[in-house]
C-alpha positions as CSV (number, residue, x, y, z in Angstrom):
1,M,0.0,0.0,0.0
2,K,2.8,2.4,0.9
3,S,4.7,1.6,-2.3
4,Q,1.7,2.4,-4.4
5,Q,1.2,5.8,-2.6
6,S,4.9,6.6,-3.2
7,A,4.6,5.8,-6.9
8,I,1.6,8.0,-7.3
9,S,3.3,10.9,-5.5
10,N,6.4,10.5,-7.8
11,Q,4.1,10.6,-10.9
12,Q,2.5,13.8,-9.7
13,S,5.8,15.5,-9.1
14,A,7.1,14.3,-12.4
15,K,4.1,15.8,-14.2
16,K,4.7,19.1,-12.6
17,S,8.4,19.2,-13.6
18,N,7.7,17.8,-17.2
19,L,10.2,15.0,-16.7
20,P,9.8,11.5,-17.9
21,I,8.7,9.1,-15.2
22,R,10.1,5.8,-14.4
23,S,8.2,4.1,-11.6
24,C,8.7,0.9,-9.8
25,H,7.2,-1.1,-7.1
26,C,9.8,-2.0,-4.7
27,E,10.5,-2.6,-1.1
28,R,10.9,0.2,1.5
29,S,14.6,-0.2,1.7
30,E,15.1,0.2,-2.1
31,A,15.1,3.3,-4.2
32,I,11.6,4.5,-5.0
33,S,12.2,6.4,-8.1
34,K,15.0,7.7,-10.4
35,Y,15.1,10.8,-12.5
36,E,16.9,11.1,-15.7
37,I,17.5,14.5,-17.1
38,P,17.9,14.2,-20.9
39,R,20.2,16.4,-22.8
40,G,18.9,19.6,-24.1
41,V,16.5,20.2,-21.3
42,Y,18.7,23.0,-19.8
43,P,20.3,25.5,-22.2
44,E,24.1,26.0,-22.3
45,P,25.2,29.1,-20.4
46,S,25.5,32.1,-22.7
47,D,28.6,34.4,-23.1
48,K,26.9,37.0,-21.1
49,I,26.5,34.7,-18.2
50,L,30.1,33.5,-18.5
51,R,31.3,37.1,-18.5
52,Y,29.1,37.9,-15.5
53,A,30.6,34.9,-13.6
54,Q,34.2,35.9,-14.6
55,N,33.5,39.5,-13.4
56,D,32.0,38.2,-10.2
57,R,35.1,36.1,-9.5
58,R,37.4,39.1,-10.3
59,R,35.3,41.3,-8.0
60,R,35.5,38.8,-5.2
61,A,39.3,38.4,-5.7
62,R,39.7,42.2,-5.7
63,N,37.6,42.5,-2.5
64,D,39.8,39.8,-0.9
65,K,42.9,41.7,-1.8
66,L,41.4,45.0,-0.5
67,Q,40.5,43.2,2.7
68,V,44.1,41.9,3.1
69,F,45.5,45.3,2.3
70,S,43.2,47.0,4.9
71,N,44.4,44.5,7.5
72,Q,48.0,45.3,6.6
73,K,47.3,49.0,6.9
74,G,46.1,48.4,10.5
75,I,49.3,46.5,11.3
76,A,51.4,49.2,9.7
77,L,49.7,51.8,11.8
78,I,50.4,49.9,15.0
79,L,54.0,49.4,14.0
80,V,54.5,53.1,13.2
81,L,53.0,54.0,16.6
82,V,55.4,51.7,18.4
83,L,58.4,52.9,16.5
84,S,57.4,56.5,17.1
85,A,57.0,55.8,20.9
86,I,60.5,54.2,20.9
87,A,62.0,57.1,19.0
88,L,60.3,59.6,21.3
89,A,61.7,57.9,24.4
90,I,65.2,57.8,22.9
91,M,65.0,61.6,22.1
92,A,63.7,62.4,25.5
93,G,66.5,60.4,27.1
94,L,69.1,62.2,25.0
95,I,67.6,65.7,25.8
96,Y,67.6,64.8,29.5
97,M,71.3,63.6,29.4
98,I,72.3,66.8,27.5
99,T,70.4,69.0,30.0
100,S,71.7,67.2,33.0
101,G,75.3,67.3,31.7
102,T,75.0,71.1,31.2
103,Q,73.6,71.6,34.7
104,I,76.3,69.4,36.3
105,S,79.0,71.2,34.4
106,G,77.7,74.6,35.6
107,I,77.5,73.3,39.2
108,Q,81.1,72.0,39.1
109,K,82.3,75.2,37.6
110,R,80.7,77.3,40.3
111,Y,82.0,75.0,43.0
112,K,85.5,75.1,41.6
113,T,85.3,78.9,41.7
114,A,84.2,78.9,45.3
115,L,86.9,76.4,46.1
116,E,89.6,78.6,44.6
117,A,88.2,81.5,46.6
118,S,88.5,79.5,49.8
119,K,92.1,78.5,49.0
120,G,92.9,82.2,48.4
121,G,91.3,83.0,51.8
122,A,93.6,80.3,53.4
123,D,96.7,82.0,52.0
124,V,95.5,85.4,53.4
125,T,94.9,83.7,56.8
126,F,98.4,82.2,56.7
127,Q,99.9,85.7,56.2
128,L,97.9,87.1,59.1
129,I,99.2,84.4,61.4
130,S,102.8,84.8,60.2
131,V,102.8,88.6,61.1
132,R,100.6,88.1,64.2
133,G,98.0,90.5,62.9
134,D,96.8,92.4,59.8
135,P,99.3,91.7,57.0
136,G,98.2,94.9,55.1
137,I,97.5,93.2,51.8
138,L,96.4,95.7,49.1
139,N,92.6,95.9,48.3
140,I,91.7,93.5,51.1
141,S,89.8,94.9,54.0
142,Y,89.6,92.7,57.2
143,F,86.7,92.6,59.6
144,R,87.5,91.1,63.0
145,N,84.8,89.4,64.9
146,I,87.0,88.6,68.0
147,S,88.7,90.8,70.6
148,D,92.4,91.5,70.7
149,T,92.7,89.2,73.7
150,C,91.2,86.2,71.8
151,L,93.3,86.9,68.7
152,T,96.5,87.0,70.7
153,D,95.6,83.9,72.7
154,K,94.8,82.0,69.5
155,L,98.1,83.0,67.9
156,I,100.5,82.3,70.7
157,K,98.8,80.1,73.4
158,S,97.6,76.6,73.5
159,T,93.8,76.0,73.2
160,I,93.4,75.1,76.9
161,N,95.0,78.5,77.8
162,W,92.6,80.6,75.7
163,D,90.4,83.2,77.3
164,A,86.9,81.8,78.1
165,S,85.3,84.2,75.7
166,C,87.2,82.7,72.7
167,D,85.2,80.6,70.3
168,S,86.8,77.2,69.7
169,A,83.9,75.5,67.9
170,I,84.8,73.8,64.7
171,T,81.9,75.2,62.8
172,V,82.4,78.4,60.7
173,S,79.7,80.5,59.2
174,D,78.6,84.2,58.9
175,T,77.8,84.3,62.6
176,S,80.8,82.3,63.9
177,Y,84.2,83.4,62.6
178,D,87.3,85.2,63.6
179,I,88.0,87.4,60.5
180,S,86.2,87.9,57.2
181,F,87.3,89.6,54.0
182,N,86.2,89.8,50.3
183,L,88.0,88.3,47.3
184,G,87.3,88.8,43.6
185,I,85.1,91.1,41.6
186,A,82.0,90.0,39.7
187,P,81.5,87.6,41.4
188,T,82.7,88.6,44.8
189,Y,83.3,85.9,47.4
190,I,83.3,86.6,51.1
191,V,85.7,84.4,53.1
192,Y,85.1,83.5,56.8
193,S,88.2,82.3,58.7
194,K,88.5,80.9,62.2
195,I,91.3,79.4,64.3
196,V,89.8,76.5,66.3
197,D,92.9,74.9,67.8
198,T,96.5,75.9,68.6
199,V,99.4,73.7,69.6
200,L,102.2,75.7,71.3
201,G,105.6,76.1,69.6
202,N,108.6,78.4,69.8
203,S,108.6,80.0,66.4
204,G,108.1,83.8,66.1
205,G,107.2,86.3,63.5
206,D,109.2,86.5,60.3
207,E,112.1,88.9,61.1
208,G,114.4,87.8,58.2
209,L,117.9,86.5,58.7
210,L,119.2,87.4,62.2
211,K,122.8,86.5,61.3
212,T,125.1,87.2,58.4
213,G,125.3,83.5,57.5
214,V,123.8,80.1,57.9
215,V,126.6,78.5,59.9
216,L,127.4,78.7,63.6
217,V,129.8,81.4,64.6
218,N,131.7,79.2,67.0
219,T,131.6,75.7,68.4
220,G,130.3,76.9,71.8
221,E,127.0,78.2,70.3
222,V,123.9,76.0,71.1
223,Q,121.4,75.6,68.3
224,V,117.8,75.7,69.6
225,M,115.5,73.1,68.1
226,S,112.6,74.8,66.3
227,M,109.1,73.6,67.4
228,P,106.5,75.2,65.2
229,Y,103.0,76.2,66.2
230,L,100.2,74.1,64.8
231,H,97.0,76.0,64.0
232,T,93.8,74.2,62.9
233,I,91.9,76.6,60.7
234,E,88.4,76.5,59.3
235,I,87.7,78.4,56.0
236,D,84.3,79.1,54.4
237,A,84.0,81.0,51.1
238,E,80.6,82.1,49.7
239,N,79.3,83.9,46.6
240,L,77.9,87.3,47.6
241,S,76.0,87.7,44.3
242,L,73.4,85.1,45.1
243,P,70.8,84.8,47.8
244,V,71.9,83.4,51.1
245,N,70.0,80.1,50.8
246,N,71.3,79.5,47.2
247,R,75.0,80.5,47.4
248,E,77.8,78.4,46.1
249,R,80.2,77.7,48.9
250,A,83.3,75.7,49.7
251,K,84.7,74.9,53.1
252,L,88.2,73.8,54.0
253,S,89.7,72.4,57.2
254,L,93.5,73.2,57.3
255,L,96.4,72.3,59.6
256,Y,98.9,75.1,59.3
257,Q,102.4,74.7,60.7
258,Y,104.2,77.9,61.6
């Protein structure tokens, strides 16, 4: 019964499609019908259809290329951004190194100038000690911040024998110093000097040669052993052309043997 119904439905569908019918009565597991399409039923594709198909294939290939190219443009943009960031970082580092080098060079130059001023102040202090007072150097004016008693004690007495009013602190500044004077012009450096310790000796002021020669006059003459004074001196040189909190300065701690 089912086979007959299938054959009838196949005949009806074949009539609708105008195809020849081959029907068979078979079991459920076998093929119910077969269709054979004779030659000439469908026409061969025309040149217009072929050209359309070719153009369609070309258009699709072109779209694929454009899509690949657009993807490459995105990658190129990312690559350019990364390289630009690297180049910017390198340039920033170079600019920082150049700027830092210039600043460090300027700092070193200013410090060297202050250091030379402090060395000049030390030489002036040595001359003051050698003559036991103002050496009278041209164009250098002294300002004393200690009394005559303290200056004398610091020059010829041991530290333990100084007057109680004498300052023996090792710090030197614009409020704690023995003498001060200016050195240089544009810029001008102010030098603060202070004797903070003295070891007693037997040397005196420079009086030149006391004898006519360098040998003993006779064998009975006794040569006195020279024991020099030892003065510990603190020097501070500052640039007067700058504010107090931003001055270049150089400090020296010296041991002067006289």
